[in-house]
N, C-alpha and C positions, 0 to 999 in steps of 0.2 A: 718208205710209208706214205701213201698219200692223204695229206692233211683233209680232215675232214673241216666245212663248212658250218657243222652242228657241236651242237654237247645237249649234255642231257642232263636232265632232274629227277632222280629216282626216289621215291619214297615208299623203303623198301618194307616197311610194317602197315602199312593200310592196303586196301584190298578195293577192286571196283569191278563192277559189272555191267559197266557202259562207261564211254566218254564223260568226260564232263569238262567244261570251259571254266576255269577261272583265271583273271588278272591278264587276260589275253593266250592266256596258254591252253591246251588242248591235254587232259591227263588220262591216261588210257591203261590197262591192265598189259603188265609186259608179255601177256600171252598172245595178247591183240597188235598182229604186225601189217594187217592190212594196208595196202598204201603207202606203206614205205617204200622208198628205196632199198634195192639190193644190199648195197653198204651198208643203210641204215638202221634194217632190219637185223644185218647182221649183226651190229654192233648192239643196240638191244638184248638181243641172244646173250650175246657173249656176258653184258652185263647181269642180265637175268641170273644165270646161273653163279656168279658170283654172289648172290647174296643166301646166308645160311642163318640160321638161330641160334643152333649150338649143337656141339659136337660133328656128326656128317648130317644134320637134320638142313636141307636146303628149303628155301619158302616156294611153296609152288608157284605167287606170282604178286609182285609188287606194281605200283603205277610208276608211271613216266611220263614226263612229256620232252619234247625235242624243243630246243633252245637255239636261237644264233650260236654260233660259236665263241665262248666266252674267253676275255683277254687271258694272255698268259697268267698273268698275276691277277689274280681275283681281289678285289679289296673289299673288305666288309658292306662297306658302304657305296658300293658301284652303284651307279643309275641301273644298269642293265639288270640288277639282281632285285632291284627293288619292289614288283610287281611279285616275283617267286616268294621276296621274305614275308611280304604283307599274306600274301597265300596261308606258309605256311603257320606264319602266327593266329591268323585267324581262324584256322582249321585246328590247331592245338588248343586253343581256347575253347573253341567250340565241343571238341572232346571231351575237353576237362569235365563237365557238366556235372556239378556236386549235386549228391545224392538230395535230394530234398528237405530228409529228415534225417539221416547221421553226414551229409555232408563227405562220404566217400568219393574219388574221383575214378572217372569211367576209364578213359584212356589217360597216361602219363606224358609228360611232355616229350619223351623218348620215343613213343608212335608215329611221333608224326618228322620225324628225322627227315631231314632230306641231303641224300648227297649228290653231287655233280660229278658228272663224266667229259672229260677232255679229250677224245684222241690225239693222243702224238707219240713219239717215241718215247720210250722209258728207260731207266741204266739196270742190268742186274741188279748192284747194290741197292738200288731201294725195293727192290720186290723181295728178290730172295737174298737176302743178308746172309752171309756163310758163318760168320764169327759166332761162336759159344751156340751154335740153333743143330738140330738134327732135323732131317729131312723124312719124315714118319710115311709119306705117300710122295714117292719124287715125282713131280711133273714133267712131261713131256712138255719141252718149253718151245714155243713160237720162233720162227727164224728169226738169225740175227736181220738187223735190217744195217745196211751199208759194212763195213771193213769188219772183218772177225775180230779184230782190236777195241771196236767200239763198244759192244756190251751192250748194245742198244736194240729194244726189242720194240714191236708193237704194242700199244699198251694205253691206258687212260690218264692223265693229271686229274684227281678228284679234290674235294672239300668235301668236307663233314659238316652241314648245318654253317656252311660259307668260311669257316674259318678255320678248319682242322683238315691240314694235308692230308693228302696217302696218292700212293701212284699200285697203278694193279697192272697184271695183266690176264690174259684168258686162262683158267683155270685156278686164277687165286679166291682164296674165302675174304668175303667181310661179313663181320657178324655183330650185333647190336653194341650200342657204346656203355651196354651194363649188361652186366650176366642172365640175370632173369625176367626180362623181356618175355610177353607171351602174347600170344596172337589169338583178337575178339573175334570169336565165331559172328557174333551178329553186325558186325563193322563191314561197310560198302559203302563209298565214298561215293556214287552216284544218287543212291537213294539220301543218304545222311545229308546231302550236300540242299537236296530237295527240301527239307525238314526243319534242317539250321534255316533256310531262305526264307519257310513262313512262319517259323518262330518269333513271337515278338520281342523273346530277351536275344535273338542272336541276329535278324533281319538285316538290320543297318551295320554291320560290319562287316556284310559280303560289297556294300558299298564304297566301301573305303578301298579296297582291291583294285578297285575300278576307277577309282577318283585320282583326279592330276593332284600333284602338288602342294599341300596348302599347311597351316600351322596346327588347325585341329586335327586332320589327318593324321601328323607326324605325330600330336599331341595323345591323340589315342591309340595308336598303334606301340609305341614308346610304352604308355600305362599298360596296354598287352603284353606284352613281350618281357613286361618286371612281372606282372601276373602268373605266365606261362613257366617262368624260375619257380614258382611255388609249386608246382604240379609237377616236376622232376624228381626223379627215383632218386637223385643224389642229395640231392635238399632235405637238409632236417630240420625237425622244426623250427626251432631258434630261427636260422636264416630264413626260413619260408616267412615268417613275419616279418622281419624286414625289409627283403624283400616286396611283400604285399603293400607295406607301407607307402615304399616306395613310388610302387604302383598307383596307389589312391593319392598321394603327393602330385603325381605326373597327371593324371586323372581332372583331380579337384585344381590343380596350379596353384596348392596353397603355398602361402610366402614362406619368407627365412623367418620371420618370426611369428609366434604368437601360435604354432600352428595346432597344437590343440582345440583349441578353441573354433578355432573355423575348420578342422577336420569335422567338429562335433557340427556345428553348423552348416557345412557345407552336406554331409548326408541326411540330416534332418530337410533341408531347403529342397534336395531330390528327392528323396522317400517319404517325406511326410514327417508327422509329430508320433511314430511308432513309439508303441509302450517299451521302453526300457530300452530303445535305439543307442539313445544319447549315454547309458550308462554303460553300455557293450564300446559306444566308442572312445567315451574318456578311458575303459580298461584296458580296451586294443592298443592307444597311445602310448598310455603307462608302461605296458609292457613291451612294445617296440622303444622303447626309451630305455628301458631298463637292461634288455640286451642289447643297444648299440652303444650303451654310456660306461655300464657295468660289466657286461660280458655274461649276464644271463638272470635269470628270475625263481622266484622259488618254485610255479608253478605257470603252467600257459591255459590255464582253466579260467571259465569265466566263472564271476564269483554272485551269485543270487542275490539281491539286495534283502537284508533281514528288516527287520519292522523299522520304520523310520527311517529305512531308507541306508541302515548301518550294514556293512556288509559283514560278515563272519566266515572263517577258514572252513567250515564246515558246511558249508552249502556252494561247493563247487559242481559246477553243471559241463557242459558240454566244450571242447578247447575251442579258444577263441579262434583258431587259425580257420576252423572250419566254420564255423560262421562268418568269419571275415570274407572268406572267396564268394559267399553265399552274395552277401552284401554289395561286395566289391559288382559283382557282376548285372546285378539291380541297380548301381548307380550309373554304371556304364550304357545299360540299356534306356535308362531314364534320358541323360544328356544324347544318346545318339536319335532317341524318338523326339527330342526338342528340336534338337538341329536338324530333322526330318521336317518340322512341326515351319520350323523359322527358312527354310527353302522353299515350301510349299506354297506359301503365304508372301514369300518373296520379301521376308523383313530384309533383309541386308542390302537387297536391291533399289530399296524403297527409301532408303535412308542417305544414298547421295542423287545428288541434283543432276540434270542434264548440264549444269553449264558446268559442275567435274567431270562429265564424260566429255564432253567436247574438248577440254585441256590435254584429256588419256588421250581422245582419238588424233590429235594434231602433234601429241608426241610421240606416239606410234609411229604415225604417219610421216614424219621428220626423220627418223631412224634410219642415216645411210647404211648400217651397219646390219639390215636386212633386207632381202630382195622384195620387189615391188608388189609381187604377189604375196608374199608371209606378212608384209604390213598390212595389206586388206585383210586378210583369212584374221591376222590379230585384233583387229579392232570391229571383229563381225559381232561379238557380243556386245558389247560397248554402244556401239548404233542398233542392235534390236530394243535394247533396251531403253534407248533415246524415244525411240519410235512409239514403244509401249507410253512413253507418259509426256509423250507431249504435250501433251493435253492439263498436265497438273503444271496450275501456275507457279510461277517462281521468276524471282529476282534474282539479276546476276549473267544476263544473257548477252552477251556482246556481239553484235553483228559482224565486226571484224571476224572474233574468233570463227564463230559457226561459216562463214563463209569460205575461209580460210581452211577450214574442215575438208570442205566440199570442193575446192582447187586442189588441196593436197591428192585427196584419194583419186581425183581425175587425172593427173599426173602420173599417180602409179600406174590408173588402169591403162594408160597410153604407152608408161615402159615394159608393164608384163604383155605375155604372152597370147593372152587371153582372146578368143575370137569374140567381138563386137557382136550384140543380137539387139537390144533397146537404142543405143545409140550411137552418132556417125564420128568418126575422129575430129571433122571439121571442129564441131560443137564440144566438144572435149578441150581441143587445144584452145576453143576460144576463152573457155572460163578458166584453164590453168594457167594462160598468159595476162588474164586481163588485169589492170593496173590501177581500177579504181570500183568503187563498190558499186556504180549504176552499171556498166562495162559488164561487169561480176554479174550481177541480177541478171542482168539483160540475158546471156549465155545460161546464164540458171533457169530461168522462165524457160528459153528453148529445149533443154533438156529436160526438164517437168513435162514438157509439153508432150515428148520423144515417149516419155516415160509412159504417160496416161495413153498414148494412142496403138501402142504396139502391146504384143501378147508377150511377156516373163518367159514361155515355158520355154524350156531347153537353153535357158542363158547359164552362163556361170555362176558361182557362187559369187566371185571377186565383182561381178559388175550387178548381180543380185546385192550384193554390199553398198555398193556406190548408189546403187535405183532408189533403197532404202533414206539411205544417207538425204539424198539429193529431194525427193521426197519432202520429208521432214525438214530440211532447210527452208524450201520455200516456203512450205509452213510457218514457220518463223518470219520470213523474211519478206513475204509477198507485199504487205500493206508498205510497207518502208519502200519497196520498189516502185509500187504506183505515185507513193508519194516524191519520188525523186523523178520521176517520168513525168511529174506534173510540172513540178518546178523549172522542171528543162525544158516544156512546153512554154510557161509562163515567159522562161527569159528569153525562148525565142521569138513570140507575140510583139516583145515589146523591143527586139530588138529589129 
């Protein structure tokens, strides 16, 4: 069997009428094979024929994406699976869509199950175990791979939701992880994603799928994954309450102590002083503690406050869990919108000085473990920020540091394979090898004049980064240069 360079991610219980791009992957219907190589199309068709709902009912079409080949042993936290895991978490969260009045779940977690398939030889023992079984529908097995004694056949190594392994060959059947899962008539991934992205409730989540790794992204996705456990068909109400509490704790970053008070305050801060929201918050966390520490509670309903705030067991209302899911989604949306406003107003960037950015740029450019081109790529955002805030007054900018940053950048540009458009090698070498501030600044002036005279059209990103850095550093140092130049001229005149 030829080892394929691809693996496949399949969402058997969702369907789509058009391709959808999420997390750098294109998700298509399993009956859409246009543009695939013959071997890839054959694999998708084989996998699609394995997807069953129950009994002999095969699913008409699921959703698939082609992945780079997964490693032999897929770890649950494998970086290569991070975008796919984030996509699954966000889709499951959005499809939960608790009913605004009754709080019921639209689609359970199992509807967003992800199966990964990697083509490779598998053994009969794993796929067709004979011990204590009866084959009611004898399957025509695919030809063996290798010698007859090997008992190896063409097939697929798979994982359900990234951690439950399975092995299959053509003709196998794969059923849902729960026996009563149904397929929703109105669900359509391509249309639904458009609606989710235009919704105030879910829009910000899709930015996390595409986003780079960060503490904020990790915290939000962790909270979402714990929330998703509460919508699983295999999770009972007490466990769902505890899991929802964990989701809140991750979302709000609650401390180890005083969790109840901080929980009440955190929700009120995000959603405002909504009448009785504090009452629900106290009751929810008390219920969570009873279940976690005492094994259960008398009831799991919201107790309507009586006269003067006194509760009575005769005033039981909707389940606390039902309202809790809606509160969680409202809190998450408030946090994501706040983060969006912070990014739009550039608050996080503004709180760092250019002096700090120059330190970071010098550290990156001095890292010999990275290639010269990679170092220039890594400093680009910092250089753009330095340029943006060059006119903001600040103390702490050291001339040796800012000139040193240009010298390091020019050395990297010389060592890279970039084609130079703005600068000549001689000027770059002059500043890279300068031994004092005056000669460094003199070379810097020539580089700045080159940048000013020539068109930047068609230059590489690396040279563009250096050009911006040269312009900013000249802005910071030109007065010092002319002062040094005058001092040197005065000394010459005296002699």
